[in-house]
C-alpha positions as CSV (number, residue, x, y, z in Angstrom):
1,X,63.0,55.0,61.8
2,X,59.8,54.6,63.8
3,X,58.5,51.1,64.4
4,X,54.8,51.7,64.5
5,X,52.0,54.1,63.8
6,X,51.5,54.3,67.6
7,X,55.0,55.7,68.0
8,X,54.3,58.3,65.3
9,X,51.1,59.4,67.1
10,X,52.8,59.5,70.5
11,X,55.6,61.7,69.1
12,X,53.1,64.0,67.3
13,X,51.3,64.5,70.6
14,X,54.5,65.3,72.4
15,X,55.4,67.8,69.7
16,X,52.0,69.5,70.0
17,X,52.3,69.6,73.8
18,X,55.7,71.3,73.3
19,X,54.3,73.9,70.9
20,X,51.4,74.7,73.1
21,X,53.7,76.0,75.9
22,X,53.6,79.8,75.6
23,X,57.4,80.1,75.8
24,X,57.8,77.8,72.8
25,X,55.1,79.0,70.6
26,X,56.2,82.6,71.1
27,X,59.4,81.7,69.2
28,X,57.4,80.5,66.3
29,X,55.1,83.5,66.5
30,X,58.0,86.0,66.6
31,X,59.5,84.3,63.5
32,X,56.4,83.9,61.5
33,X,54.9,87.2,62.6
34,X,51.5,85.5,62.9
35,X,49.3,85.4,66.0
36,X,49.8,82.3,68.2
37,X,46.3,81.9,69.7
38,X,47.7,80.5,72.9
39,X,46.8,82.0,76.2
40,X,49.8,83.4,78.1
41,X,52.0,84.0,75.1
42,X,51.9,87.8,75.2
43,X,54.8,88.3,77.7
44,X,57.1,86.3,75.4
45,X,56.3,88.2,72.1
46,X,58.1,90.9,70.4
47,X,56.5,94.2,71.6
48,X,55.0,95.0,68.1
49,X,53.2,91.6,68.1
50,X,51.8,91.8,71.7
51,X,48.5,93.5,71.0
């Protein structure tokens, strides 16, 4: 369990930093079949999503 709201916010920021990396968000995009909106993700997408 987390001890404070500060820890929750810090972990949330780390999670967002992780997802904003093109390699990571491309996995989510390929699964959800919805545009990522993150620059540099095109090379990691399934070919039919890389438009």
